[in-house]
N, C-alpha and C positions, 0 to 999 in steps of 0.2 A: 504494499499500500504506500502511496505517496501521501504528501502533506495535505492533498485535498480529498483524501480517502478513496482514491482510485487505485486499481492495480498499476504498479510502476510499469512505465513504458518498456523497460528492459525485459519484463516479463512476457510480453507480445513475442518478442524473438525468441524466448525459450519456448513457447507453445509452437511455433513455426519449427524451431529446431527439433522438438520431440516427435513431430510429424515426419520430419526428414529422416530421423534415426529409425523411426518404425517402418519406413519405407525401405530403408537400407537392410535392415533385419529381414524383411521379407524377401530380399534378394540374397541373402547370406549364402545359402547353399549354391546357388547359381554363380555366385562370385567368387566361390572358394578356389577354383582353379586360377583366378586371376588375382590371388592374394598379395601380390606384389604391388597392386595399385591401390590408392587410397583417394577418396573424394574429399576435397577440401572447399570451403566456401570462400569465394574470393570477393564477393560484395553481397550486402544484404540491405534490404529497404523495407519500410513500413509506413503505411498511410493510416493514420488514426482517424476513425470516423465518429465512434461513440466511447465514452469511457467505459471500461470494464469495471464493475463493483463487486467485490467479494461479499458473499460467496455467490458463485455462479458456475453453471456447467458451459464451458467454452467448447464450441465445436470447430475443429481446425480441419479444412478440407485443402489437400494438396493436389496440384496439377503441375504437368511437366510439359516444357515448351519442346519446340523442335530441337533435335539433338545437333550439336555441331560435331567436330572432329574429337576434341577432348573435353567439351564441356556442355553443359545443359543447364536451361534455366528452370527453376521451380518457382511455383506462384501459390499463394496462400489466401484463403477466405477464412476469418475468424467471426463467429456469430454467437450470440446467446439468445436462445428462445426465438430462432429465426430471424433476429435482427443483426444485420452485418455490422460489426464493430470495428473491423480493420481488414486491410489487406496487405499483402507484402510479396516479396520476391527475394530470391537468393541464387547467385550463380555458382555452381559447382563444377570444379575441374578436377578430372582424375590426374593424380600425379604417382610417379615412381616413388615407393616408400624410401628407398635408399638414396636416389638422386634429388628428389623434389621437383624433377622435370615433368612437364605434362606427358600423358600418355593417351592413346586412343581410348573412346569410351568402350567399356565392357560390353559384349554382345547381350548379356542379360539386361542391360539397361536400353540399348538401342534397337534390339529386335522387336519387342513388344509395341514400342512406338512407331515403327516404320510399318509393321503390321496393320495397326490401327489406321494408318494414314492411307492405306491402300484401298 
């Protein structure tokens, strides 16, 4: 909570992060062969629409954009009781764990997106 009795702005980013982490966990088995790569967030943004007030059940929906060669955009809608409270975005780049250099997106990330676009 901040001084005005709202959920602190930094917590919105945690909500988006949690959705991203859960998505990554859902791919854990498919990504295992490519365990030398790691997704890192290179930028993140949030547009605050309506203050969140504790207690509340926040629904976070995550969407993915068109995949690039080494990165992909993720987009978020945060709502409470059907009212949109915020939206945000984060760009993820896959990197080699040892070198930190960008590597191509894993097939487990790209294949479902390309299939949905067809």
